[in-house]
All heavy atoms as TSV, in Angstrom:
chain	resi	resn	atom	element	x	y	z
A	1	GLU	N	N	-9.542	7.087	-57.154
A	1	GLU	CA	C	-8.853	5.953	-57.043
A	1	GLU	C	C	-8.509	5.638	-55.672
A	1	GLU	O	O	-8.016	6.534	-54.930
A	1	GLU	CB	C	-7.564	5.958	-57.910
A	1	GLU	CG	C	-7.793	5.970	-59.476
A	1	GLU	CD	C	-6.702	5.890	-60.396
A	1	GLU	OE1	O	-5.543	5.995	-59.853
A	1	GLU	OE2	O	-6.850	5.914	-61.625
A	2	VAL	N	N	-8.562	4.340	-55.150
A	2	VAL	CA	C	-8.384	4.081	-53.725
A	2	VAL	C	C	-7.519	2.820	-53.720
A	2	VAL	O	O	-7.714	1.836	-54.639
A	2	VAL	CB	C	-9.761	3.834	-53.017
A	2	VAL	CG1	C	-9.543	3.392	-51.674
A	2	VAL	CG2	C	-10.618	5.015	-53.229
A	3	VAL	N	N	-6.574	2.817	-52.835
A	3	VAL	CA	C	-5.916	1.447	-52.627
A	3	VAL	C	C	-6.244	1.031	-51.245
A	3	VAL	O	O	-6.158	1.760	-50.294
A	3	VAL	CB	C	-4.349	1.711	-52.635
A	3	VAL	CG1	C	-3.507	0.468	-52.139
A	3	VAL	CG2	C	-3.947	2.186	-54.030
A	4	ILE	N	N	-6.601	-0.216	-51.106
A	4	ILE	CA	C	-6.859	-0.840	-49.862
A	4	ILE	C	C	-5.711	-1.845	-49.548
A	4	ILE	O	O	-5.423	-2.701	-50.394
A	4	ILE	CB	C	-8.185	-1.691	-49.869
A	4	ILE	CG1	C	-9.415	-0.792	-50.382
A	4	ILE	CG2	C	-8.440	-2.414	-48.619
A	4	ILE	CD1	C	-9.813	0.222	-49.380
A	5	ILE	N	N	-5.070	-1.679	-48.402
A	5	ILE	CA	C	-4.039	-2.492	-47.891
A	5	ILE	C	C	-4.566	-3.579	-46.943
A	5	ILE	O	O	-4.952	-3.188	-45.909
A	5	ILE	CB	C	-2.861	-1.698	-47.385
A	5	ILE	CG1	C	-2.397	-0.718	-48.439
A	5	ILE	CG2	C	-1.798	-2.535	-46.867
A	5	ILE	CD1	C	-1.394	0.310	-47.939
A	6	GLY	N	N	-4.576	-4.769	-47.455
A	6	GLY	CA	C	-5.031	-5.938	-46.470
A	6	GLY	C	C	-6.178	-6.546	-47.092
A	6	GLY	O	O	-7.202	-5.893	-47.316
A	7	GLY	N	N	-5.979	-7.819	-47.436
A	7	GLY	CA	C	-7.078	-8.629	-48.041
A	7	GLY	C	C	-7.862	-9.489	-47.078
A	7	GLY	O	O	-8.228	-10.650	-47.459
A	8	GLY	N	N	-8.038	-9.048	-45.906
A	8	GLY	CA	C	-8.972	-9.720	-45.007
A	8	GLY	C	C	-10.424	-9.335	-45.099
A	8	GLY	O	O	-10.785	-8.605	-46.100
A	9	ILE	N	N	-11.313	-9.712	-44.246
A	9	ILE	CA	C	-12.775	-9.473	-44.468
A	9	ILE	C	C	-13.044	-7.906	-44.507
A	9	ILE	O	O	-13.742	-7.570	-45.235
A	9	ILE	CB	C	-13.478	-10.145	-43.443
A	9	ILE	CG1	C	-14.927	-10.179	-43.733
A	9	ILE	CG2	C	-13.247	-9.631	-41.995
A	9	ILE	CD1	C	-15.405	-10.922	-44.938
A	10	THR	N	N	-12.270	-7.165	-43.628
A	10	THR	CA	C	-12.503	-5.776	-43.589
A	10	THR	C	C	-12.006	-5.021	-44.881
A	10	THR	O	O	-12.735	-4.297	-45.586
A	10	THR	CB	C	-11.738	-5.088	-42.440
A	10	THR	OG1	O	-12.240	-5.757	-41.222
A	10	THR	CG2	C	-12.003	-3.645	-42.355
A	11	GLY	N	N	-10.856	-5.485	-45.465
A	11	GLY	CA	C	-10.356	-4.996	-46.657
A	11	GLY	C	C	-11.161	-5.272	-47.805
A	11	GLY	O	O	-11.502	-4.489	-48.670
A	12	LEU	N	N	-11.571	-6.705	-47.895
A	12	LEU	CA	C	-12.479	-7.119	-49.058
A	12	LEU	C	C	-13.804	-6.364	-48.911
A	12	LEU	O	O	-14.373	-5.882	-50.068
A	12	LEU	CB	C	-12.663	-8.513	-48.951
A	12	LEU	CG	C	-11.424	-9.459	-49.200
A	12	LEU	CD1	C	-11.745	-10.879	-48.878
A	12	LEU	CD2	C	-11.097	-9.260	-50.711
A	13	THR	N	N	-14.461	-6.119	-47.781
A	13	THR	CA	C	-15.676	-5.548	-47.665
A	13	THR	C	C	-15.565	-4.019	-48.136
A	13	THR	O	O	-16.486	-3.557	-48.851
A	13	THR	CB	C	-16.269	-5.550	-46.270
A	13	THR	OG1	O	-16.407	-7.090	-45.927
A	13	THR	CG2	C	-17.602	-5.027	-46.174
A	14	THR	N	N	-14.552	-3.364	-47.625
A	14	THR	CA	C	-14.404	-2.031	-47.946
A	14	THR	C	C	-14.199	-1.848	-49.569
A	14	THR	O	O	-14.697	-1.054	-50.123
A	14	THR	CB	C	-13.225	-1.400	-47.213
A	14	THR	OG1	O	-13.453	-1.618	-45.823
A	14	THR	CG2	C	-13.009	0.099	-47.461
A	15	ALA	N	N	-13.339	-2.642	-50.080
A	15	ALA	CA	C	-13.049	-2.661	-51.462
A	15	ALA	C	C	-14.291	-2.902	-52.275
A	15	ALA	O	O	-14.499	-2.089	-53.289
A	15	ALA	CB	C	-11.890	-3.715	-51.780
A	16	LEU	N	N	-15.039	-3.812	-51.906
A	16	LEU	CA	C	-16.324	-4.060	-52.659
A	16	LEU	C	C	-17.251	-2.886	-52.571
A	16	LEU	O	O	-17.798	-2.504	-53.595
A	16	LEU	CB	C	-17.012	-5.425	-52.046
A	16	LEU	CG	C	-18.422	-5.687	-52.575
A	16	LEU	CD1	C	-18.210	-6.043	-54.148
A	16	LEU	CD2	C	-18.968	-6.956	-51.856
A	17	GLN	N	N	-17.429	-2.324	-51.399
A	17	GLN	CA	C	-18.412	-1.186	-51.152
A	17	GLN	C	C	-17.942	-0.032	-51.973
A	17	GLN	O	O	-18.739	0.696	-52.704
A	17	GLN	CB	C	-18.508	-0.880	-49.718
A	17	GLN	CG	C	-19.413	-1.831	-48.936
A	17	GLN	CD	C	-19.513	-1.600	-47.498
A	17	GLN	OE1	O	-18.625	-0.863	-46.924
A	17	GLN	NE2	N	-20.396	-2.082	-46.804
A	18	LEU	N	N	-16.628	0.223	-52.044
A	18	LEU	CA	C	-16.054	1.253	-52.802
A	18	LEU	C	C	-16.243	1.102	-54.355
A	18	LEU	O	O	-16.647	1.974	-55.033
A	18	LEU	CB	C	-14.583	1.583	-52.443
A	18	LEU	CG	C	-14.398	2.303	-51.116
A	18	LEU	CD1	C	-12.924	2.179	-50.765
A	18	LEU	CD2	C	-14.858	3.606	-51.016
A	19	ALA	N	N	-15.966	-0.207	-54.754
A	19	ALA	CA	C	-16.162	-0.408	-56.105
A	19	ALA	C	C	-17.642	-0.405	-56.603
A	19	ALA	O	O	-17.972	0.245	-57.659
A	19	ALA	CB	C	-15.649	-1.914	-56.430
A	20	GLU	N	N	-18.515	-0.825	-55.694
A	20	GLU	CA	C	-19.909	-0.740	-55.997
A	20	GLU	C	C	-20.410	0.746	-56.122
A	20	GLU	O	O	-21.320	1.023	-56.707
A	20	GLU	CB	C	-20.739	-1.394	-54.983
A	20	GLU	CG	C	-20.647	-2.971	-55.096
A	20	GLU	CD	C	-21.349	-3.791	-54.149
A	20	GLU	OE1	O	-21.741	-3.254	-53.153
A	20	GLU	OE2	O	-21.603	-4.944	-54.355
A	21	SER	N	N	-19.691	1.652	-55.381
A	21	SER	CA	C	-20.005	3.119	-55.491
A	21	SER	C	C	-19.310	3.764	-56.652
A	21	SER	O	O	-19.571	5.068	-56.691
A	21	SER	CB	C	-19.739	3.730	-54.034
A	21	SER	OG	O	-18.231	3.913	-54.058
A	22	GLY	N	N	-18.654	3.012	-57.422
A	22	GLY	CA	C	-18.021	3.649	-58.598
A	22	GLY	C	C	-16.709	4.071	-58.537
A	22	GLY	O	O	-16.043	4.457	-59.468
A	23	LYS	N	N	-15.946	3.672	-57.438
A	23	LYS	CA	C	-14.551	4.023	-57.291
A	23	LYS	C	C	-13.704	2.963	-57.919
A	23	LYS	O	O	-14.123	1.758	-58.102
A	23	LYS	CB	C	-14.044	4.052	-55.722
A	23	LYS	CG	C	-14.976	5.019	-54.959
A	23	LYS	CD	C	-14.481	6.415	-55.178
A	23	LYS	CE	C	-15.193	7.366	-54.289
A	23	LYS	NZ	N	-15.334	8.770	-54.695
A	24	ASN	N	N	-12.496	3.376	-58.415
A	24	ASN	CA	C	-11.438	2.470	-58.941
A	24	ASN	C	C	-10.669	1.951	-57.799
A	24	ASN	O	O	-10.085	2.802	-57.095
A	24	ASN	CB	C	-10.603	3.101	-59.904
A	24	ASN	CG	C	-11.283	3.447	-61.227
A	24	ASN	OD1	O	-12.095	2.658	-61.663
A	24	ASN	ND2	N	-11.053	4.586	-61.785
A	25	VAL	N	N	-10.615	0.745	-57.513
A	25	VAL	CA	C	-10.057	0.052	-56.229
A	25	VAL	C	C	-8.994	-0.789	-56.629
A	25	VAL	O	O	-9.087	-1.731	-57.474
A	25	VAL	CB	C	-11.167	-0.561	-55.359
A	25	VAL	CG1	C	-10.519	-1.121	-54.120
A	25	VAL	CG2	C	-12.285	0.409	-55.062
A	26	ALA	N	N	-7.933	-0.724	-55.864
A	26	ALA	CA	C	-6.720	-1.663	-55.914
A	26	ALA	C	C	-6.661	-2.319	-54.543
A	26	ALA	O	O	-6.515	-1.666	-53.595
A	26	ALA	CB	C	-5.540	-1.043	-56.396
A	27	LEU	N	N	-6.686	-3.659	-54.390
A	27	LEU	CA	C	-6.541	-4.396	-53.211
A	27	LEU	C	C	-5.256	-4.971	-53.232
A	27	LEU	O	O	-4.889	-5.834	-54.016
A	27	LEU	CB	C	-7.771	-5.266	-53.030
A	27	LEU	CG	C	-7.714	-6.204	-51.803
A	27	LEU	CD1	C	-8.038	-5.390	-50.605
A	27	LEU	CD2	C	-8.754	-7.339	-51.874
A	28	LEU	N	N	-4.405	-4.644	-52.146
A	28	LEU	CA	C	-3.053	-5.088	-51.992
A	28	LEU	C	C	-2.980	-6.055	-50.799
A	28	LEU	O	O	-3.467	-5.831	-49.666
A	28	LEU	CB	C	-1.942	-4.004	-51.801
A	28	LEU	CG	C	-1.989	-2.942	-52.819
A	28	LEU	CD1	C	-0.949	-1.886	-52.571
A	28	LEU	CD2	C	-1.758	-3.531	-54.266
A	29	GLU	N	N	-2.518	-7.239	-51.009
A	29	GLU	CA	C	-2.289	-8.203	-49.941
A	29	GLU	C	C	-0.940	-8.865	-49.880
A	29	GLU	O	O	-0.545	-9.292	-51.087
A	29	GLU	CB	C	-3.324	-9.350	-49.954
A	29	GLU	CG	C	-3.152	-10.459	-49.013
A	29	GLU	CD	C	-3.098	-10.087	-47.574
A	29	GLU	OE1	O	-3.885	-9.282	-47.097
A	29	GLU	OE2	O	-2.091	-10.592	-46.994
A	30	ALA	N	N	-0.284	-8.893	-48.916
A	30	ALA	CA	C	1.192	-9.478	-48.891
A	30	ALA	C	C	1.124	-10.963	-49.115
A	30	ALA	O	O	2.172	-11.557	-49.592
A	30	ALA	CB	C	1.894	-9.079	-47.560
A	31	ARG	N	N	0.206	-11.667	-48.661
A	31	ARG	CA	C	0.221	-13.034	-48.693
A	31	ARG	C	C	-1.146	-13.542	-49.447
A	31	ARG	O	O	-1.378	-12.943	-50.611
A	31	ARG	CB	C	0.041	-13.619	-47.265
A	31	ARG	CG	C	1.319	-13.325	-46.448
A	31	ARG	CD	C	1.294	-13.883	-45.049
A	31	ARG	NE	N	2.257	-13.238	-44.211
A	31	ARG	CZ	C	2.094	-12.101	-43.584
A	31	ARG	NH1	N	0.972	-11.398	-43.627
A	31	ARG	NH2	N	3.104	-11.575	-42.891
A	32	GLN	N	N	-1.836	-14.516	-48.988
A	32	GLN	CA	C	-3.064	-14.980	-49.804
A	32	GLN	C	C	-4.264	-14.198	-49.138
A	32	GLN	O	O	-4.415	-14.098	-47.902
A	32	GLN	CB	C	-3.178	-16.437	-49.485
A	32	GLN	CG	C	-4.245	-17.118	-50.246
A	32	GLN	CD	C	-4.417	-18.596	-49.989
A	32	GLN	OE1	O	-3.508	-19.122	-49.280
A	32	GLN	NE2	N	-5.347	-19.142	-50.654
A	33	ILE	N	N	-5.169	-13.834	-50.035
A	33	ILE	CA	C	-6.440	-13.163	-49.565
A	33	ILE	C	C	-7.147	-14.008	-48.477
A	33	ILE	O	O	-7.371	-15.238	-48.770
A	33	ILE	CB	C	-7.410	-12.888	-50.827
A	33	ILE	CG1	C	-6.699	-12.089	-51.880
A	33	ILE	CG2	C	-8.702	-12.505	-50.347
A	33	ILE	CD1	C	-6.686	-10.560	-51.488
A	34	GLY	N	N	-7.507	-13.426	-47.488
A	34	GLY	CA	C	-8.256	-14.139	-46.416
A	34	GLY	C	C	-7.505	-15.022	-45.631
A	34	GLY	O	O	-8.145	-15.848	-44.845
A	35	SER	N	N	-6.179	-14.968	-45.625
A	35	SER	CA	C	-5.380	-16.151	-44.887
A	35	SER	C	C	-4.820	-15.659	-43.613
A	35	SER	O	O	-4.398	-16.488	-42.882
A	35	SER	CB	C	-4.193	-16.593	-45.824
A	35	SER	OG	O	-3.334	-15.517	-45.969
A	36	GLY	N	N	-4.881	-14.336	-43.298
A	36	GLY	CA	C	-4.382	-13.900	-41.995
A	36	GLY	C	C	-5.270	-14.010	-40.979
A	36	GLY	O	O	-5.841	-15.115	-40.561
A	37	THR	N	N	-5.494	-12.949	-40.188
A	37	THR	CA	C	-6.483	-12.919	-39.036
A	37	THR	C	C	-7.870	-13.461	-39.601
A	37	THR	O	O	-8.552	-14.223	-38.790
A	37	THR	CB	C	-6.569	-11.415	-38.492
A	37	THR	OG1	O	-5.312	-11.154	-38.169
A	37	THR	CG2	C	-7.503	-11.459	-37.237
A	38	SER	N	N	-8.270	-12.966	-40.705
A	38	SER	CA	C	-9.723	-13.497	-41.087
A	38	SER	C	C	-9.737	-15.083	-41.222
A	38	SER	O	O	-10.771	-15.591	-41.004
A	38	SER	CB	C	-10.077	-12.818	-42.478
A	38	SER	OG	O	-10.162	-11.428	-42.396
A	39	GLY	N	N	-8.671	-15.500	-41.759
A	39	GLY	CA	C	-8.611	-17.000	-41.934
A	39	GLY	C	C	-8.525	-17.740	-40.657
A	39	GLY	O	O	-9.040	-18.873	-40.586
A	40	LEU	N	N	-8.135	-17.160	-39.507
A	40	LEU	CA	C	-8.102	-17.814	-38.270
A	40	LEU	C	C	-9.159	-17.167	-37.359
A	40	LEU	O	O	-9.205	-17.611	-36.143
A	40	LEU	CB	C	-6.653	-17.613	-37.609
A	40	LEU	CG	C	-5.600	-18.187	-38.415
A	40	LEU	CD1	C	-4.249	-17.653	-37.830
A	40	LEU	CD2	C	-5.670	-19.592	-38.622
A	41	SER	N	N	-10.047	-16.430	-37.774
A	41	SER	CA	C	-11.021	-15.738	-36.883
A	41	SER	C	C	-12.074	-16.673	-36.266
A	41	SER	O	O	-12.574	-17.656	-37.083
A	41	SER	CB	C	-11.767	-14.571	-37.823
A	41	SER	OG	O	-12.680	-14.017	-36.933
A	42	SER	N	N	-12.614	-16.267	-35.198
A	42	SER	CA	C	-13.659	-17.007	-34.558
A	42	SER	C	C	-14.988	-16.263	-34.737
A	42	SER	O	O	-15.928	-16.459	-34.149
A	42	SER	CB	C	-13.444	-17.165	-33.022
A	42	SER	OG	O	-13.306	-15.853	-32.355
A	43	CYS	N	N	-15.017	-15.491	-35.817
A	43	CYS	CA	C	-16.234	-14.694	-36.255
A	43	CYS	C	C	-16.491	-13.545	-35.300
A	43	CYS	O	O	-17.222	-12.539	-35.694
A	43	CYS	CB	C	-17.404	-15.521	-36.495
A	43	CYS	SG	S	-17.230	-16.741	-37.794
A	44	HIS	N	N	-16.062	-13.551	-34.142
A	44	HIS	CA	C	-16.245	-12.407	-33.159
A	44	HIS	C	C	-17.638	-12.074	-33.055
A	44	HIS	O	O	-17.986	-10.812	-33.058
A	44	HIS	CB	C	-15.324	-11.267	-33.550
A	44	HIS	CG	C	-13.848	-11.624	-33.560
A	44	HIS	ND1	N	-13.159	-12.018	-32.400
A	44	HIS	CD2	C	-12.934	-11.801	-34.624
A	44	HIS	CE1	C	-11.885	-12.291	-32.776
A	44	HIS	NE2	N	-11.796	-12.171	-34.121
A	45	LEU	N	N	-18.548	-13.008	-33.005
A	45	LEU	CA	C	-19.897	-12.749	-32.695
A	45	LEU	C	C	-20.259	-12.940	-31.211
A	45	LEU	O	O	-21.361	-12.804	-30.799
A	45	LEU	CB	C	-20.836	-13.652	-33.458
A	45	LEU	CG	C	-20.667	-13.489	-34.981
A	45	LEU	CD1	C	-21.614	-14.546	-35.829
A	45	LEU	CD2	C	-21.118	-12.033	-35.489
A	46	THR	N	N	-19.128	-13.241	-30.387
A	46	THR	CA	C	-19.378	-13.494	-28.945
A	46	THR	C	C	-18.211	-12.517	-28.345
A	46	THR	O	O	-17.388	-11.824	-28.936
A	46	THR	CB	C	-19.066	-14.870	-28.626
A	46	THR	OG1	O	-17.732	-15.190	-28.899
A	46	THR	CG2	C	-20.037	-15.655	-29.357
A	47	THR	N	N	-18.054	-12.665	-27.064
A	47	THR	CA	C	-17.108	-11.964	-26.211
A	47	THR	C	C	-15.807	-12.756	-26.384
A	47	THR	O	O	-14.700	-12.279	-25.944
A	47	THR	CB	C	-17.417	-11.564	-24.838
A	47	THR	OG1	O	-17.736	-13.007	-24.251
A	47	THR	CG2	C	-18.665	-10.743	-24.677
A	48	ASP	N	N	-15.836	-13.858	-26.899
A	48	ASP	CA	C	-14.632	-14.803	-27.110
A	48	ASP	C	C	-13.606	-13.937	-28.120
A	48	ASP	O	O	-14.000	-13.175	-28.972
A	48	ASP	CB	C	-14.900	-16.062	-27.722
A	48	ASP	CG	C	-15.623	-16.961	-26.857
A	48	ASP	OD1	O	-15.657	-16.711	-25.579
A	48	ASP	OD2	O	-16.280	-17.946	-27.442
A	49	ILE	N	N	-12.324	-14.076	-27.835
A	49	ILE	CA	C	-11.350	-13.571	-28.712
A	49	ILE	C	C	-10.287	-14.612	-29.089
A	49	ILE	O	O	-10.369	-15.649	-28.570
A	49	ILE	CB	C	-10.491	-12.412	-27.902
A	49	ILE	CG1	C	-9.839	-12.961	-26.592
A	49	ILE	CG2	C	-11.359	-11.186	-27.636
A	49	ILE	CD1	C	-8.935	-11.978	-25.850
A	50	ASP	N	N	-9.643	-14.362	-30.124
A	50	ASP	CA	C	-8.746	-15.396	-30.623
A	50	ASP	C	C	-7.651	-15.796	-29.689
A	50	ASP	O	O	-7.218	-16.934	-29.399
A	50	ASP	CB	C	-8.032	-14.921	-31.995
A	50	ASP	CG	C	-9.014	-14.930	-33.078
A	50	ASP	OD1	O	-10.090	-15.608	-32.986
A	50	ASP	OD2	O	-8.774	-14.145	-34.016
A	51	GLU	N	N	-7.142	-14.723	-28.908
A	51	GLU	CA	C	-6.146	-14.937	-27.845
A	51	GLU	C	C	-6.929	-15.248	-26.602
A	51	GLU	O	O	-8.117	-14.732	-26.388
A	51	GLU	CB	C	-5.307	-13.599	-27.634
A	51	GLU	CG	C	-4.236	-13.645	-26.592
A	51	GLU	CD	C	-3.177	-14.588	-27.080
A	51	GLU	OE1	O	-2.812	-14.559	-28.250
A	51	GLU	OE2	O	-2.551	-15.149	-26.179
A	52	GLU	N	N	-6.499	-16.135	-25.754
A	52	GLU	CA	C	-7.110	-16.395	-24.532
A	52	GLU	C	C	-7.020	-15.216	-23.528
A	52	GLU	O	O	-5.965	-14.564	-23.400
A	52	GLU	CB	C	-6.624	-17.695	-23.863
A	52	GLU	CG	C	-6.932	-18.995	-24.732
A	52	GLU	CD	C	-6.373	-20.158	-24.008
A	52	GLU	OE1	O	-6.082	-20.138	-22.902
A	52	GLU	OE2	O	-6.259	-21.211	-24.794
A	53	TYR	N	N	-8.126	-14.953	-22.743
A	53	TYR	CA	C	-8.118	-13.916	-21.847
A	53	TYR	C	C	-6.973	-14.045	-20.753
A	53	TYR	O	O	-6.345	-13.091	-20.272
A	53	TYR	CB	C	-9.481	-13.826	-21.101
A	53	TYR	CG	C	-10.526	-13.052	-21.939
A	53	TYR	CD1	C	-11.445	-13.710	-22.525
A	53	TYR	CD2	C	-10.441	-11.689	-22.128
A	53	TYR	CE1	C	-12.467	-13.191	-23.364
A	53	TYR	CE2	C	-11.419	-11.074	-22.927
A	53	TYR	CZ	C	-12.472	-11.848	-23.434
A	53	TYR	OH	O	-13.356	-11.158	-24.243
A	54	ARG	N	N	-6.728	-15.278	-20.326
A	54	ARG	CA	C	-5.646	-15.530	-19.368
A	54	ARG	C	C	-4.222	-15.092	-19.933
A	54	ARG	O	O	-3.461	-14.442	-19.275
A	54	ARG	CB	C	-5.566	-17.009	-18.880
A	54	ARG	CG	C	-5.085	-17.992	-19.953
A	54	ARG	CD	C	-4.978	-19.307	-19.416
A	54	ARG	NE	N	-4.836	-20.288	-20.571
A	54	ARG	CZ	C	-3.547	-20.725	-20.807
A	54	ARG	NH1	N	-2.562	-20.239	-20.154
A	54	ARG	NH2	N	-3.582	-21.558	-21.808
A	55	ASN	N	N	-4.090	-15.027	-21.263
A	55	ASN	CA	C	-2.853	-14.480	-21.809
A	55	ASN	C	C	-2.859	-13.027	-21.760
A	55	ASN	O	O	-1.727	-12.420	-21.601
A	55	ASN	CB	C	-2.759	-15.027	-23.250
A	55	ASN	CG	C	-2.367	-16.501	-23.312
A	55	ASN	OD1	O	-2.024	-17.154	-22.388
A	55	ASN	ND2	N	-2.764	-17.143	-24.431
A	56	LEU	N	N	-4.013	-12.422	-21.795
A	56	LEU	CA	C	-4.045	-11.013	-21.780
A	56	LEU	C	C	-3.770	-10.599	-20.224
A	56	LEU	O	O	-3.004	-9.530	-20.094
A	56	LEU	CB	C	-5.395	-10.367	-22.135
A	56	LEU	CG	C	-5.799	-10.502	-23.598
A	56	LEU	CD1	C	-7.241	-10.017	-23.793
A	56	LEU	CD2	C	-4.901	-9.893	-24.378
A	57	VAL	N	N	-4.319	-11.265	-19.379
A	57	VAL	CA	C	-3.942	-11.015	-17.929
A	57	VAL	C	C	-2.556	-11.179	-17.685
A	57	VAL	O	O	-1.865	-10.312	-16.923
A	57	VAL	CB	C	-4.851	-11.885	-16.989
A	57	VAL	CG1	C	-4.329	-11.735	-15.491
A	57	VAL	CG2	C	-6.212	-11.658	-17.182
A	58	GLU	N	N	-1.799	-12.238	-18.105
A	58	GLU	CA	C	-0.477	-12.438	-17.972
A	58	GLU	C	C	0.375	-11.327	-18.699
A	58	GLU	O	O	1.304	-10.918	-18.040
A	58	GLU	CB	C	-0.030	-13.820	-18.530
A	58	GLU	CG	C	-0.644	-15.056	-17.673
A	58	GLU	CD	C	-0.327	-16.319	-18.251
A	58	GLU	OE1	O	0.337	-16.375	-19.348
A	58	GLU	OE2	O	-0.873	-17.421	-17.782
A	59	THR	N	N	0.022	-11.038	-19.884
A	59	THR	CA	C	0.723	-9.929	-20.591
A	59	THR	C	C	0.490	-8.493	-20.104
A	59	THR	O	O	1.468	-7.671	-19.967
A	59	THR	CB	C	0.446	-10.073	-22.139
A	59	THR	OG1	O	0.622	-11.381	-22.547
A	59	THR	CG2	C	1.263	-9.029	-22.998
A	60	PHE	N	N	-0.752	-8.293	-19.777
A	60	PHE	CA	C	-1.002	-6.882	-19.308
A	60	PHE	C	C	-1.472	-6.992	-17.845
A	60	PHE	O	O	-0.673	-6.981	-16.976
A	60	PHE	CB	C	-2.100	-6.309	-20.251
A	60	PHE	CG	C	-1.639	-6.181	-21.666
A	60	PHE	CD1	C	-2.043	-7.143	-22.560
A	60	PHE	CD2	C	-0.859	-5.218	-22.069
A	60	PHE	CE1	C	-1.662	-7.114	-23.904
A	60	PHE	CE2	C	-0.419	-5.224	-23.438
A	60	PHE	CZ	C	-0.867	-6.048	-24.330
A	61	ASP	N	N	-2.788	-7.005	-17.624
A	61	ASP	CA	C	-3.265	-7.099	-16.322
A	61	ASP	C	C	-4.900	-7.500	-16.364
A	61	ASP	O	O	-5.369	-7.544	-17.399
A	61	ASP	CB	C	-3.118	-5.953	-15.431
A	61	ASP	CG	C	-3.598	-4.629	-16.148
A	61	ASP	OD1	O	-4.667	-4.654	-16.768
A	61	ASP	OD2	O	-2.999	-3.625	-15.839
A	62	LEU	N	N	-5.414	-7.832	-15.237
A	62	LEU	CA	C	-6.845	-8.116	-15.146
A	62	LEU	C	C	-7.724	-6.986	-15.704
A	62	LEU	O	O	-8.711	-7.191	-16.411
A	62	LEU	CB	C	-7.350	-8.583	-13.827
A	62	LEU	CG	C	-8.734	-8.979	-13.602
A	62	LEU	CD1	C	-8.956	-10.100	-14.546
A	62	LEU	CD2	C	-8.939	-9.279	-12.062
A	63	GLU	N	N	-7.359	-5.708	-15.325
A	63	GLU	CA	C	-8.225	-4.605	-15.802
A	63	GLU	C	C	-8.266	-4.475	-17.271
A	63	GLU	O	O	-9.276	-4.309	-17.841
A	63	GLU	CB	C	-7.766	-3.310	-15.148
A	63	GLU	CG	C	-8.541	-2.124	-15.543
A	63	GLU	CD	C	-8.086	-0.806	-14.919
A	63	GLU	OE1	O	-6.934	-0.858	-14.127
A	63	GLU	OE2	O	-8.619	0.219	-15.209
A	64	SER	N	N	-7.065	-4.741	-17.910
A	64	SER	CA	C	-7.049	-4.620	-19.323
A	64	SER	C	C	-7.802	-5.721	-19.989
A	64	SER	O	O	-8.573	-5.555	-20.974
A	64	SER	CB	C	-5.581	-4.761	-19.869
A	64	SER	OG	O	-4.765	-3.673	-19.324
A	65	ALA	N	N	-7.646	-6.919	-19.567
A	65	ALA	CA	C	-8.478	-8.156	-19.988
A	65	ALA	C	C	-10.047	-7.818	-19.877
A	65	ALA	O	O	-10.837	-8.038	-20.698
A	65	ALA	CB	C	-8.077	-9.363	-19.297
A	66	SER	N	N	-10.353	-7.173	-18.706
A	66	SER	CA	C	-11.838	-6.834	-18.484
A	66	SER	C	C	-12.190	-5.801	-19.418
A	66	SER	O	O	-13.401	-5.864	-19.998
A	66	SER	CB	C	-11.943	-6.396	-17.028
A	66	SER	OG	O	-11.701	-7.415	-16.148
A	67	LEU	N	N	-11.438	-4.915	-19.878
A	67	LEU	CA	C	-11.695	-3.791	-20.800
A	67	LEU	C	C	-11.950	-4.501	-22.126
A	67	LEU	O	O	-12.882	-4.084	-22.989
A	67	LEU	CB	C	-10.696	-2.688	-20.811
A	67	LEU	CG	C	-10.719	-1.741	-19.726
A	67	LEU	CD1	C	-9.431	-0.927	-19.841
A	67	LEU	CD2	C	-11.941	-0.936	-19.735
A	68	VAL	N	N	-11.162	-5.502	-22.609
A	68	VAL	CA	C	-11.375	-6.053	-23.798
A	68	VAL	C	C	-12.648	-6.866	-23.800
A	68	VAL	O	O	-13.400	-6.685	-24.788
A	68	VAL	CB	C	-10.161	-7.034	-24.057
A	68	VAL	CG1	C	-10.537	-7.988	-25.218
A	68	VAL	CG2	C	-8.899	-6.403	-24.279
A	69	ALA	N	N	-13.058	-7.499	-22.780
A	69	ALA	CA	C	-14.349	-8.361	-22.695
A	69	ALA	C	C	-15.458	-7.386	-22.745
A	69	ALA	O	O	-16.431	-7.481	-23.461
A	69	ALA	CB	C	-14.382	-9.058	-21.394
A	70	GLU	N	N	-15.390	-6.132	-21.988
A	70	GLU	CA	C	-16.454	-5.171	-22.018
A	70	GLU	C	C	-16.622	-4.606	-23.488
A	70	GLU	O	O	-17.748	-4.385	-23.998
A	70	GLU	CB	C	-16.098	-4.089	-21.090
A	70	GLU	CG	C	-16.340	-4.513	-19.656
A	70	GLU	CD	C	-15.873	-3.351	-18.695
A	70	GLU	OE1	O	-15.884	-2.174	-19.073
A	70	GLU	OE2	O	-15.581	-3.721	-17.500
A	71	SER	N	N	-15.463	-4.295	-24.127
A	71	SER	CA	C	-15.576	-3.780	-25.471
A	71	SER	C	C	-16.197	-4.749	-26.552
A	71	SER	O	O	-17.054	-4.358	-27.350
A	71	SER	CB	C	-14.292	-3.285	-25.962
A	71	SER	OG	O	-13.412	-4.471	-26.309
A	72	ARG	N	N	-15.843	-6.105	-26.314
A	72	ARG	CA	C	-16.450	-7.123	-27.113
A	72	ARG	C	C	-17.921	-7.257	-26.976
A	72	ARG	O	O	-18.618	-7.395	-27.912
A	72	ARG	CB	C	-15.762	-8.430	-26.912
A	72	ARG	CG	C	-14.327	-8.532	-27.063
A	72	ARG	CD	C	-13.669	-8.368	-28.485
A	72	ARG	NE	N	-14.345	-9.517	-29.151
A	72	ARG	CZ	C	-14.400	-9.346	-30.455
A	72	ARG	NH1	N	-14.165	-8.345	-31.226
A	72	ARG	NH2	N	-14.969	-10.523	-31.096
A	73	GLN	N	N	-18.468	-7.100	-25.661
A	73	GLN	CA	C	-19.810	-7.192	-25.450
A	73	GLN	C	C	-20.528	-6.026	-25.923
A	73	GLN	O	O	-21.726	-6.196	-26.410
A	73	GLN	CB	C	-20.012	-7.266	-23.881
A	73	GLN	CG	C	-21.360	-7.567	-23.403
A	73	GLN	CD	C	-21.623	-7.720	-22.067
A	73	GLN	OE1	O	-20.624	-7.509	-21.183
A	73	GLN	NE2	N	-22.648	-8.343	-21.550
A	74	SER	N	N	-19.921	-4.838	-26.054
A	74	SER	CA	C	-20.664	-3.725	-26.549
A	74	SER	C	C	-20.800	-3.819	-27.966
A	74	SER	O	O	-21.780	-3.377	-28.612
A	74	SER	CB	C	-19.783	-2.413	-26.275
A	74	SER	OG	O	-19.791	-2.088	-24.952
């Protein structure tokens, strides 16, 4: 038996894969399924992020924003 906490795309995908492999799965979501980050996602198929890079620079620094961009590209 497995409990998945979070009904976003990652939680749903994990729950589905586990259920398909024969596990008993409970999916818990505090709000509406797919309404949080997944509902506002830009699909993340690019180096773009939901938060603007300039905000990362202001909050952290240029090096941190660069690391985020590099990780997205990888």
